[in-house]
PDB file of N, CA, C and O in Angstrom:
ATOM      1  N   MET A   1      99.992  84.229 107.833  1.00  0.00           N
ATOM      2  CA  MET A   1     100.582  84.781 106.639  1.00  0.00           C
ATOM      3  C   MET A   1     101.540  85.897 107.009  1.00  0.00           C
ATOM      4  O   MET A   1     101.413  86.548 108.046  1.00  0.00           O
ATOM      5  N   LYS A   2     102.489  86.088 106.135  1.00  0.00           N
ATOM      6  CA  LYS A   2     103.415  87.201 106.289  1.00  0.00           C
ATOM      7  C   LYS A   2     103.255  88.128 105.104  1.00  0.00           C
ATOM      8  O   LYS A   2     102.990  87.699 103.981  1.00  0.00           O
ATOM      9  N   ALA A   3     103.420  89.395 105.380  1.00  0.00           N
ATOM     10  CA  ALA A   3     103.446  90.399 104.320  1.00  0.00           C
ATOM     11  C   ALA A   3     104.786  91.110 104.404  1.00  0.00           C
ATOM     12  O   ALA A   3     105.224  91.519 105.479  1.00  0.00           O
ATOM     13  N   LYS A   4     105.418  91.246 103.271  1.00  0.00           N
ATOM     14  CA  LYS A   4     106.667  91.995 103.194  1.00  0.00           C
ATOM     15  C   LYS A   4     106.392  93.229 102.350  1.00  0.00           C
ATOM     16  O   LYS A   4     105.912  93.132 101.220  1.00  0.00           O
ATOM     17  N   VAL A   5     106.702  94.385 102.912  1.00  0.00           N
ATOM     18  CA  VAL A   5     106.433  95.657 102.249  1.00  0.00           C
ATOM     19  C   VAL A   5     107.762  96.373 102.017  1.00  0.00           C
ATOM     20  O   VAL A   5     108.538  96.585 102.949  1.00  0.00           O
ATOM     21  N   HIS A   6     108.007  96.736 100.782  1.00  0.00           N
ATOM     22  CA  HIS A   6     109.205  97.496 100.409  1.00  0.00           C
ATOM     23  C   HIS A   6     108.753  98.897 100.020  1.00  0.00           C
ATOM     24  O   HIS A   6     107.969  99.058  99.084  1.00  0.00           O
ATOM     25  N   VAL A   7     109.233  99.902 100.722  1.00  0.00           N
ATOM     26  CA  VAL A   7     108.855 101.292 100.461  1.00  0.00           C
ATOM     27  C   VAL A   7     110.100 102.030  99.961  1.00  0.00           C
ATOM     28  O   VAL A   7     111.152 101.996 100.600  1.00  0.00           O
ATOM     29  N   THR A   8     109.964 102.692  98.818  1.00  0.00           N
ATOM     30  CA  THR A   8     111.079 103.446  98.239  1.00  0.00           C
ATOM     31  C   THR A   8     110.584 104.810  97.775  1.00  0.00           C
ATOM     32  O   THR A   8     109.397 105.003  97.511  1.00  0.00           O
ATOM     33  N   LEU A   9     111.510 105.741  97.682  1.00  0.00           N
ATOM     34  CA  LEU A   9     111.159 107.051  97.157  1.00  0.00           C
ATOM     35  C   LEU A   9     110.836 106.941  95.671  1.00  0.00           C
ATOM     36  O   LEU A   9     111.454 106.155  94.952  1.00  0.00           O
ATOM     37  N   LYS A  10     109.875 107.721  95.217  1.00  0.00           N
ATOM     38  CA  LYS A  10     109.538 107.746  93.798  1.00  0.00           C
ATOM     39  C   LYS A  10     110.718 108.300  93.005  1.00  0.00           C
ATOM     40  O   LYS A  10     111.512 109.092  93.514  1.00  0.00           O
ATOM     41  N   GLN A  11     110.816 107.871  91.756  1.00  0.00           N
ATOM     42  CA  GLN A  11     111.848 108.415  90.883  1.00  0.00           C
ATOM     43  C   GLN A  11     111.655 109.922  90.787  1.00  0.00           C
ATOM     44  O   GLN A  11     110.527 110.406  90.691  1.00  0.00           O
ATOM     45  N   GLY A  12     112.745 110.652  90.813  1.00  0.00           N
ATOM     46  CA  GLY A  12     112.679 112.098  90.731  1.00  0.00           C
ATOM     47  C   GLY A  12     112.663 112.791  92.078  1.00  0.00           C
ATOM     48  O   GLY A  12     112.896 113.997  92.159  1.00  0.00           O
ATOM     49  N   VAL A  13     112.388 112.035  93.150  1.00  0.00           N
ATOM     50  CA  VAL A  13     112.419 112.606  94.497  1.00  0.00           C
ATOM     51  C   VAL A  13     113.859 112.505  95.001  1.00  0.00           C
ATOM     52  O   VAL A  13     114.468 111.436  94.952  1.00  0.00           O
ATOM     53  N   LEU A  14     114.393 113.619  95.482  1.00  0.00           N
ATOM     54  CA  LEU A  14     115.755 113.625  95.985  1.00  0.00           C
ATOM     55  C   LEU A  14     115.888 112.675  97.168  1.00  0.00           C
ATOM     56  O   LEU A  14     114.994 112.584  98.009  1.00  0.00           O
ATOM     57  N   ASP A  15     117.020 111.965  97.225  1.00  0.00           N
ATOM     58  CA  ASP A  15     117.269 110.990  98.272  1.00  0.00           C
ATOM     59  C   ASP A  15     118.592 111.331  98.963  1.00  0.00           C
ATOM     60  O   ASP A  15     119.622 110.745  98.630  1.00  0.00           O
ATOM     61  N   PRO A  16     118.585 112.267  99.918  1.00  0.00           N
ATOM     62  CA  PRO A  16     119.832 112.667 100.568  1.00  0.00           C
ATOM     63  C   PRO A  16     120.506 111.529 101.336  1.00  0.00           C
ATOM     64  O   PRO A  16     121.735 111.483 101.399  1.00  0.00           O
ATOM     65  N   GLN A  17     119.742 110.621 101.914  1.00  0.00           N
ATOM     66  CA  GLN A  17     120.346 109.487 102.612  1.00  0.00           C
ATOM     67  C   GLN A  17     121.041 108.555 101.620  1.00  0.00           C
ATOM     68  O   GLN A  17     122.120 108.033 101.899  1.00  0.00           O
ATOM     69  N   GLY A  18     120.425 108.355 100.481  1.00  0.00           N
ATOM     70  CA  GLY A  18     121.047 107.537  99.443  1.00  0.00           C
ATOM     71  C   GLY A  18     122.353 108.148  98.969  1.00  0.00           C
ATOM     72  O   GLY A  18     123.340 107.441  98.764  1.00  0.00           O
ATOM     73  N   LYS A  19     122.357 109.467  98.795  1.00  0.00           N
ATOM     74  CA  LYS A  19     123.583 110.167  98.382  1.00  0.00           C
ATOM     75  C   LYS A  19     124.667 110.030  99.444  1.00  0.00           C
ATOM     76  O   LYS A  19     125.837 109.842  99.111  1.00  0.00           O
ATOM     77  N   ALA A  20     124.289 110.123 100.724  1.00  0.00           N
ATOM     78  CA  ALA A  20     125.264 109.979 101.802  1.00  0.00           C
ATOM     79  C   ALA A  20     125.877 108.582 101.786  1.00  0.00           C
ATOM     80  O   ALA A  20     127.081 108.429 101.990  1.00  0.00           O
ATOM     81  N   VAL A  21     125.058 107.567 101.544  1.00  0.00           N
ATOM     82  CA  VAL A  21     125.564 106.200 101.456  1.00  0.00           C
ATOM     83  C   VAL A  21     126.502 106.060 100.254  1.00  0.00           C
ATOM     84  O   VAL A  21     127.557 105.434 100.352  1.00  0.00           O
ATOM     85  N   GLN A  22     126.111 106.643  99.129  1.00  0.00           N
ATOM     86  CA  GLN A  22     126.945 106.591  97.927  1.00  0.00           C
ATOM     87  C   GLN A  22     128.320 107.215  98.193  1.00  0.00           C
ATOM     88  O   GLN A  22     129.342 106.640  97.818  1.00  0.00           O
ATOM     89  N   HIS A  23     128.350 108.377  98.832  1.00  0.00           N
ATOM     90  CA  HIS A  23     129.611 109.046  99.136  1.00  0.00           C
ATOM     91  C   HIS A  23     130.443 108.236 100.134  1.00  0.00           C
ATOM     92  O   HIS A  23     131.665 108.161 100.004  1.00  0.00           O
ATOM     93  N   ALA A  24     129.795 107.640 101.113  1.00  0.00           N
ATOM     94  CA  ALA A  24     130.506 106.822 102.093  1.00  0.00           C
ATOM     95  C   ALA A  24     131.123 105.591 101.426  1.00  0.00           C
ATOM     96  O   ALA A  24     132.250 105.206 101.736  1.00  0.00           O
ATOM     97  N   LEU A  25     130.374 104.983 100.513  1.00  0.00           N
ATOM     98  CA  LEU A  25     130.916 103.834  99.787  1.00  0.00           C
ATOM     99  C   LEU A  25     132.145 104.233  98.967  1.00  0.00           C
ATOM    100  O   LEU A  25     133.141 103.510  98.931  1.00  0.00           O
ATOM    101  N   ALA A  26     132.062 105.393  98.309  1.00  0.00           N
ATOM    102  CA  ALA A  26     133.204 105.881  97.529  1.00  0.00           C
ATOM    103  C   ALA A  26     134.414 106.129  98.433  1.00  0.00           C
ATOM    104  O   ALA A  26     135.549 105.830  98.063  1.00  0.00           O
ATOM    105  N   ALA A  27     134.156 106.674  99.614  1.00  0.00           N
ATOM    106  CA  ALA A  27     135.247 106.933 100.562  1.00  0.00           C
ATOM    107  C   ALA A  27     135.890 105.639 101.043  1.00  0.00           C
ATOM    108  O   ALA A  27     137.058 105.628 101.429  1.00  0.00           O
ATOM    109  N   LEU A  28     135.133 104.555 101.019  1.00  0.00           N
ATOM    110  CA  LEU A  28     135.662 103.253 101.422  1.00  0.00           C
ATOM    111  C   LEU A  28     136.299 102.496 100.252  1.00  0.00           C
ATOM    112  O   LEU A  28     136.738 101.355 100.400  1.00  0.00           O
ATOM    113  N   GLY A  29     136.341 103.151  99.091  1.00  0.00           N
ATOM    114  CA  GLY A  29     136.990 102.535  97.935  1.00  0.00           C
ATOM    115  C   GLY A  29     136.064 101.822  96.976  1.00  0.00           C
ATOM    116  O   GLY A  29     136.534 101.189  96.031  1.00  0.00           O
ATOM    117  N   PHE A  30     134.772 101.903  97.188  1.00  0.00           N
ATOM    118  CA  PHE A  30     133.804 101.285  96.279  1.00  0.00           C
ATOM    119  C   PHE A  30     133.371 102.317  95.242  1.00  0.00           C
ATOM    120  O   PHE A  30     132.318 102.942  95.370  1.00  0.00           O
ATOM    121  N   ASP A  31     134.202 102.483  94.212  1.00  0.00           N
ATOM    122  CA  ASP A  31     133.992 103.547  93.224  1.00  0.00           C
ATOM    123  C   ASP A  31     132.995 103.180  92.125  1.00  0.00           C
ATOM    124  O   ASP A  31     132.585 104.056  91.364  1.00  0.00           O
ATOM    125  N   GLY A  32     132.602 101.933  92.021  1.00  0.00           N
ATOM    126  CA  GLY A  32     131.740 101.493  90.938  1.00  0.00           C
ATOM    127  C   GLY A  32     130.259 101.695  91.193  1.00  0.00           C
ATOM    128  O   GLY A  32     129.439 101.138  90.463  1.00  0.00           O
ATOM    129  N   VAL A  33     129.887 102.466  92.198  1.00  0.00           N
ATOM    130  CA  VAL A  33     128.469 102.679  92.518  1.00  0.00           C
ATOM    131  C   VAL A  33     128.036 104.022  91.935  1.00  0.00           C
ATOM    132  O   VAL A  33     128.506 105.074  92.371  1.00  0.00           O
ATOM    133  N   ASN A  34     127.143 103.983  90.952  1.00  0.00           N
ATOM    134  CA  ASN A  34     126.688 105.212  90.288  1.00  0.00           C
ATOM    135  C   ASN A  34     125.597 105.938  91.058  1.00  0.00           C
ATOM    136  O   ASN A  34     125.535 107.167  91.025  1.00  0.00           O
ATOM    137  N   ASP A  35     124.737 105.200  91.750  1.00  0.00           N
ATOM    138  CA  ASP A  35     123.622 105.827  92.452  1.00  0.00           C
ATOM    139  C   ASP A  35     123.150 104.901  93.561  1.00  0.00           C
ATOM    140  O   ASP A  35     123.268 103.681  93.447  1.00  0.00           O
ATOM    141  N   VAL A  36     122.622 105.465  94.619  1.00  0.00           N
ATOM    142  CA  VAL A  36     122.051 104.691  95.721  1.00  0.00           C
ATOM    143  C   VAL A  36     120.690 105.291  96.049  1.00  0.00           C
ATOM    144  O   VAL A  36     120.556 106.503  96.215  1.00  0.00           O
ATOM    145  N   ARG A  37     119.688 104.431  96.141  1.00  0.00           N
ATOM    146  CA  ARG A  37     118.350 104.835  96.573  1.00  0.00           C
ATOM    147  C   ARG A  37     118.056 104.043  97.837  1.00  0.00           C
ATOM    148  O   ARG A  37     118.166 102.817  97.844  1.00  0.00           O
ATOM    149  N   GLN A  38     117.691 104.723  98.883  1.00  0.00           N
ATOM    150  CA  GLN A  38     117.417 104.062 100.156  1.00  0.00           C
ATOM    151  C   GLN A  38     115.916 103.958 100.355  1.00  0.00           C
ATOM    152  O   GLN A  38     115.154 104.814  99.908  1.00  0.00           O
ATOM    153  N   GLY A  39     115.508 102.904 101.029  1.00  0.00           N
ATOM    154  CA  GLY A  39     114.097 102.725 101.330  1.00  0.00           C
ATOM    155  C   GLY A  39     113.934 102.072 102.686  1.00  0.00           C
ATOM    156  O   GLY A  39     114.852 102.062 103.506  1.00  0.00           O
ATOM    157  N   LYS A  40     112.741 101.523 102.907  1.00  0.00           N
ATOM    158  CA  LYS A  40     112.508 100.820 104.157  1.00  0.00           C
ATOM    159  C   LYS A  40     111.790  99.506 103.865  1.00  0.00           C
ATOM    160  O   LYS A  40     111.074  99.371 102.872  1.00  0.00           O
ATOM    161  N   PHE A  41     112.001  98.555 104.747  1.00  0.00           N
ATOM    162  CA  PHE A  41     111.419  97.228 104.621  1.00  0.00           C
ATOM    163  C   PHE A  41     110.604  96.960 105.881  1.00  0.00           C
ATOM    164  O   PHE A  41     111.094  97.131 106.997  1.00  0.00           O
ATOM    165  N   ILE A  42     109.361  96.541 105.692  1.00  0.00           N
ATOM    166  CA  ILE A  42     108.462  96.272 106.819  1.00  0.00           C
ATOM    167  C   ILE A  42     107.919  94.856 106.646  1.00  0.00           C
ATOM    168  O   ILE A  42     107.428  94.501 105.575  1.00  0.00           O
ATOM    169  N   GLU A  43     108.009  94.055 107.697  1.00  0.00           N
ATOM    170  CA  GLU A  43     107.470  92.702 107.661  1.00  0.00           C
ATOM    171  C   GLU A  43     106.333  92.607 108.662  1.00  0.00           C
ATOM    172  O   GLU A  43     106.489  92.965 109.830  1.00  0.00           O
ATOM    173  N   LEU A  44     105.197  92.127 108.201  1.00  0.00           N
ATOM    174  CA  LEU A  44     104.001  92.024 109.044  1.00  0.00           C
ATOM    175  C   LEU A  44     103.574  90.564 109.167  1.00  0.00           C
ATOM    176  O   LEU A  44     103.540  89.834 108.176  1.00  0.00           O
ATOM    177  N   GLU A  45     103.254  90.151 110.367  1.00  0.00           N
ATOM    178  CA  GLU A  45     102.677  88.828 110.605  1.00  0.00           C
ATOM    179  C   GLU A  45     101.167  89.032 110.703  1.00  0.00           C
ATOM    180  O   GLU A  45     100.689  89.773 111.562  1.00  0.00           O
ATOM    181  N   LEU A  46     100.422  88.372 109.821  1.00  0.00           N
ATOM    182  CA  LEU A  46      98.974  88.594 109.721  1.00  0.00           C
ATOM    183  C   LEU A  46      98.187  87.369 110.188  1.00  0.00           C
ATOM    184  O   LEU A  46      98.643  86.233 110.053  1.00  0.00           O
ATOM    185  N   THR A  47      97.008  87.616 110.735  1.00  0.00           N
ATOM    186  CA  THR A  47      96.121  86.512 111.107  1.00  0.00           C
ATOM    187  C   THR A  47      95.246  86.092 109.936  1.00  0.00           C
ATOM    188  O   THR A  47      94.694  84.992 109.945  1.00  0.00           O
ATOM    189  N   GLU A  48      95.111  86.934 108.945  1.00  0.00           N
ATOM    190  CA  GLU A  48      94.300  86.628 107.753  1.00  0.00           C
ATOM    191  C   GLU A  48      94.866  85.411 107.041  1.00  0.00           C
ATOM    192  O   GLU A  48      96.082  85.279 106.898  1.00  0.00           O
ATOM    193  N   THR A  49      93.980  84.514 106.591  1.00  0.00           N
ATOM    194  CA  THR A  49      94.425  83.300 105.904  1.00  0.00           C
ATOM    195  C   THR A  49      94.175  83.339 104.403  1.00  0.00           C
ATOM    196  O   THR A  49      94.708  82.508 103.668  1.00  0.00           O
ATOM    197  N   ASP A  50      93.383  84.277 103.943  1.00  0.00           N
ATOM    198  CA  ASP A  50      93.111  84.407 102.513  1.00  0.00           C
ATOM    199  C   ASP A  50      94.123  85.389 101.894  1.00  0.00           C
ATOM    200  O   ASP A  50      94.156  86.559 102.276  1.00  0.00           O
ATOM    201  N   PRO A  51      94.943  84.922 100.948  1.00  0.00           N
ATOM    202  CA  PRO A  51      95.985  85.791 100.384  1.00  0.00           C
ATOM    203  C   PRO A  51      95.442  87.070  99.743  1.00  0.00           C
ATOM    204  O   PRO A  51      96.054  88.131  99.873  1.00  0.00           O
ATOM    205  N   LYS A  52      94.314  86.983  99.060  1.00  0.00           N
ATOM    206  CA  LYS A  52      93.738  88.166  98.402  1.00  0.00           C
ATOM    207  C   LYS A  52      93.295  89.200  99.432  1.00  0.00           C
ATOM    208  O   LYS A  52      93.551  90.394  99.277  1.00  0.00           O
ATOM    209  N   LYS A  53      92.628  88.729 100.486  1.00  0.00           N
ATOM    210  CA  LYS A  53      92.185  89.633 101.549  1.00  0.00           C
ATOM    211  C   LYS A  53      93.382  90.237 102.278  1.00  0.00           C
ATOM    212  O   LYS A  53      93.377  91.416 102.632  1.00  0.00           O
ATOM    213  N   ALA A  54      94.400  89.420 102.494  1.00  0.00           N
ATOM    214  CA  ALA A  54      95.610  89.912 103.161  1.00  0.00           C
ATOM    215  C   ALA A  54      96.253  91.011 102.335  1.00  0.00           C
ATOM    216  O   ALA A  54      96.655  92.043 102.873  1.00  0.00           O
ATOM    217  N   GLU A  55      96.352  90.798 101.036  1.00  0.00           N
ATOM    218  CA  GLU A  55      96.959  91.809 100.173  1.00  0.00           C
ATOM    219  C   GLU A  55      96.148  93.101 100.187  1.00  0.00           C
ATOM    220  O   GLU A  55      96.719  94.189 100.253  1.00  0.00           O
ATOM    221  N   THR A  56      94.836  92.991 100.125  1.00  0.00           N
ATOM    222  CA  THR A  56      93.970  94.165 100.170  1.00  0.00           C
ATOM    223  C   THR A  56      94.152  94.926 101.482  1.00  0.00           C
ATOM    224  O   THR A  56      94.208  96.156 101.493  1.00  0.00           O
ATOM    225  N   GLU A  57      94.242  94.191 102.577  1.00  0.00           N
ATOM    226  CA  GLU A  57      94.415  94.805 103.897  1.00  0.00           C
ATOM    227  C   GLU A  57      95.763  95.530 103.998  1.00  0.00           C
ATOM    228  O   GLU A  57      95.836  96.649 104.506  1.00  0.00           O
ATOM    229  N   VAL A  58      96.814  94.889 103.515  1.00  0.00           N
ATOM    230  CA  VAL A  58      98.147  95.503 103.586  1.00  0.00           C
ATOM    231  C   VAL A  58      98.237  96.704 102.644  1.00  0.00           C
ATOM    232  O   VAL A  58      98.889  97.696 102.972  1.00  0.00           O
ATOM    233  N   GLU A  59      97.597  96.627 101.490  1.00  0.00           N
ATOM    234  CA  GLU A  59      97.552  97.779 100.583  1.00  0.00           C
ATOM    235  C   GLU A  59      96.929  98.985 101.297  1.00  0.00           C
ATOM    236  O   GLU A  59      97.425 100.106 101.182  1.00  0.00           O
ATOM    237  N   ALA A  60      95.850  98.747 102.028  1.00  0.00           N
ATOM    238  CA  ALA A  60      95.195  99.826 102.776  1.00  0.00           C
ATOM    239  C   ALA A  60      96.130 100.372 103.852  1.00  0.00           C
ATOM    240  O   ALA A  60      96.184 101.583 104.070  1.00  0.00           O
ATOM    241  N   MET A  61      96.870  99.481 104.530  1.00  0.00           N
ATOM    242  CA  MET A  61      97.838  99.923 105.541  1.00  0.00           C
ATOM    243  C   MET A  61      98.897 100.831 104.915  1.00  0.00           C
ATOM    244  O   MET A  61      99.277 101.852 105.488  1.00  0.00           O
ATOM    245  N   CYS A  62      99.362 100.442 103.734  1.00  0.00           N
ATOM    246  CA  CYS A  62     100.389 101.243 103.052  1.00  0.00           C
ATOM    247  C   CYS A  62      99.854 102.621 102.695  1.00  0.00           C
ATOM    248  O   CYS A  62     100.525 103.631 102.907  1.00  0.00           O
ATOM    249  N   GLN A  63      98.652 102.656 102.155  1.00  0.00           N
ATOM    250  CA  GLN A  63      98.090 103.929 101.718  1.00  0.00           C
ATOM    251  C   GLN A  63      97.737 104.846 102.881  1.00  0.00           C
ATOM    252  O   GLN A  63      97.754 106.068 102.735  1.00  0.00           O
ATOM    253  N   LYS A  64      97.415 104.261 104.045  1.00  0.00           N
ATOM    254  CA  LYS A  64      97.020 105.086 105.187  1.00  0.00           C
ATOM    255  C   LYS A  64      98.168 105.417 106.135  1.00  0.00           C
ATOM    256  O   LYS A  64      98.119 106.439 106.819  1.00  0.00           O
ATOM    257  N   LEU A  65      99.216 104.563 106.190  1.00  0.00           N
ATOM    258  CA  LEU A  65     100.245 104.775 107.199  1.00  0.00           C
ATOM    259  C   LEU A  65     101.668 104.445 106.753  1.00  0.00           C
ATOM    260  O   LEU A  65     102.581 105.245 106.954  1.00  0.00           O
ATOM    261  N   LEU A  66     101.857 103.296 106.161  1.00  0.00           N
ATOM    262  CA  LEU A  66     103.211 102.788 105.952  1.00  0.00           C
ATOM    263  C   LEU A  66     104.002 103.526 104.873  1.00  0.00           C
ATOM    264  O   LEU A  66     105.232 103.548 104.922  1.00  0.00           O
ATOM    265  N   ALA A  67     103.320 104.126 103.906  1.00  0.00           N
ATOM    266  CA  ALA A  67     104.003 104.851 102.835  1.00  0.00           C
ATOM    267  C   ALA A  67     103.409 106.244 102.691  1.00  0.00           C
ATOM    268  O   ALA A  67     102.207 106.446 102.864  1.00  0.00           O
ATOM    269  N   ASN A  68     104.266 107.191 102.374  1.00  0.00           N
ATOM    270  CA  ASN A  68     103.806 108.551 102.067  1.00  0.00           C
ATOM    271  C   ASN A  68     103.518 108.575 100.568  1.00  0.00           C
ATOM    272  O   ASN A  68     104.433 108.654  99.749  1.00  0.00           O
ATOM    273  N   MET A  69     102.254 108.509 100.227  1.00  0.00           N
ATOM    274  CA  MET A  69     101.852 108.335  98.833  1.00  0.00           C
ATOM    275  C   MET A  69     102.290 109.481  97.917  1.00  0.00           C
ATOM    276  O   MET A  69     102.316 109.317  96.698  1.00  0.00           O
ATOM    277  N   VAL A  70     102.629 110.623  98.482  1.00  0.00           N
ATOM    278  CA  VAL A  70     103.061 111.767  97.677  1.00  0.00           C
ATOM    279  C   VAL A  70     104.471 111.536  97.138  1.00  0.00           C
ATOM    280  O   VAL A  70     104.756 111.866  95.987  1.00  0.00           O
ATOM    281  N   ILE A  71     105.355 110.968  97.964  1.00  0.00           N
ATOM    282  CA  ILE A  71     106.760 110.853  97.559  1.00  0.00           C
ATOM    283  C   ILE A  71     107.289 109.416  97.530  1.00  0.00           C
ATOM    284  O   ILE A  71     108.432 109.195  97.130  1.00  0.00           O
ATOM    285  N   GLU A  72     106.479 108.437  97.945  1.00  0.00           N
ATOM    286  CA  GLU A  72     106.971 107.068  98.019  1.00  0.00           C
ATOM    287  C   GLU A  72     106.114 106.095  97.214  1.00  0.00           C
ATOM    288  O   GLU A  72     104.906 106.271  97.059  1.00  0.00           O
ATOM    289  N   ASP A  73     106.786 105.064  96.710  1.00  0.00           N
ATOM    290  CA  ASP A  73     106.135 103.908  96.105  1.00  0.00           C
ATOM    291  C   ASP A  73     106.298 102.743  97.060  1.00  0.00           C
ATOM    292  O   ASP A  73     107.162 102.768  97.937  1.00  0.00           O
ATOM    293  N   TYR A  74     105.469 101.719  96.893  1.00  0.00           N
ATOM    294  CA  TYR A  74     105.607 100.534  97.725  1.00  0.00           C
ATOM    295  C   TYR A  74     105.273  99.290  96.920  1.00  0.00           C
ATOM    296  O   TYR A  74     104.578  99.343  95.905  1.00  0.00           O
ATOM    297  N   ARG A  75     105.793  98.169  97.408  1.00  0.00           N
ATOM    298  CA  ARG A  75     105.492  96.868  96.814  1.00  0.00           C
ATOM    299  C   ARG A  75     105.153  95.918  97.952  1.00  0.00           C
ATOM    300  O   ARG A  75     105.847  95.891  98.968  1.00  0.00           O
ATOM    301  N   VAL A  76     104.100  95.146  97.789  1.00  0.00           N
ATOM    302  CA  VAL A  76     103.651  94.199  98.807  1.00  0.00           C
ATOM    303  C   VAL A  76     103.835  92.774  98.295  1.00  0.00           C
ATOM    304  O   VAL A  76     103.413  92.443  97.187  1.00  0.00           O
ATOM    305  N   ASP A  77     104.465  91.943  99.106  1.00  0.00           N
ATOM    306  CA  ASP A  77     104.587  90.514  98.815  1.00  0.00           C
ATOM    307  C   ASP A  77     103.900  89.763  99.953  1.00  0.00           C
ATOM    308  O   ASP A  77     104.224  89.963 101.123  1.00  0.00           O
ATOM    309  N   ILE A  78     102.955  88.904  99.604  1.00  0.00           N
ATOM    310  CA  ILE A  78     102.239  88.090 100.594  1.00  0.00           C
ATOM    311  C   ILE A  78     102.813  86.672 100.527  1.00  0.00           C
ATOM    312  O   ILE A  78     102.896  86.065  99.460  1.00  0.00           O
ATOM    313  N   LEU A  79     103.204  86.168 101.697  1.00  0.00           N
ATOM    314  CA  LEU A  79     103.777  84.827 101.779  1.00  0.00           C
ATOM    315  C   LEU A  79     102.913  83.953 102.675  1.00  0.00           C
ATOM    316  O   LEU A  79     102.586  84.341 103.796  1.00  0.00           O
ATOM    317  N   GLU A  80     102.549  82.798 102.194  1.00  0.00           N
ATOM    318  CA  GLU A  80     101.751  81.865 102.997  1.00  0.00           C
ATOM    319  C   GLU A  80     102.689  81.026 103.850  1.00  0.00           C
ATOM    320  O   GLU A  80     103.800  80.685 103.443  1.00  0.00           O
ATOM    321  N   GLY A  81     102.210  80.705 105.044  1.00  0.00           N
ATOM    322  CA  GLY A  81     102.975  79.799 105.881  1.00  0.00           C
ATOM    323  C   GLY A  81     103.667  80.398 107.001  1.00  0.00           C
ATOM    324  O   GLY A  81     104.337  79.696 107.759  1.00  0.00           O
TER     325      GLY A  81
END
């Protein structure tokens, strides 16, 4: 199984990297971008074969290591195959 984890800053948390990307896009002529929020994407290859157990395991990984629960949100997608 594969797990795809998307980690993003919570709404209201300042995102200086996102702002830098927004300004760079404007400098390149892409003026139609109102806001940019940057995050991280993590893909895990799992030995677990039960999707529910895999999701529970990855949720624990996110809460303990992959995401900073104070300032970040995360979403887990479990893919079979």
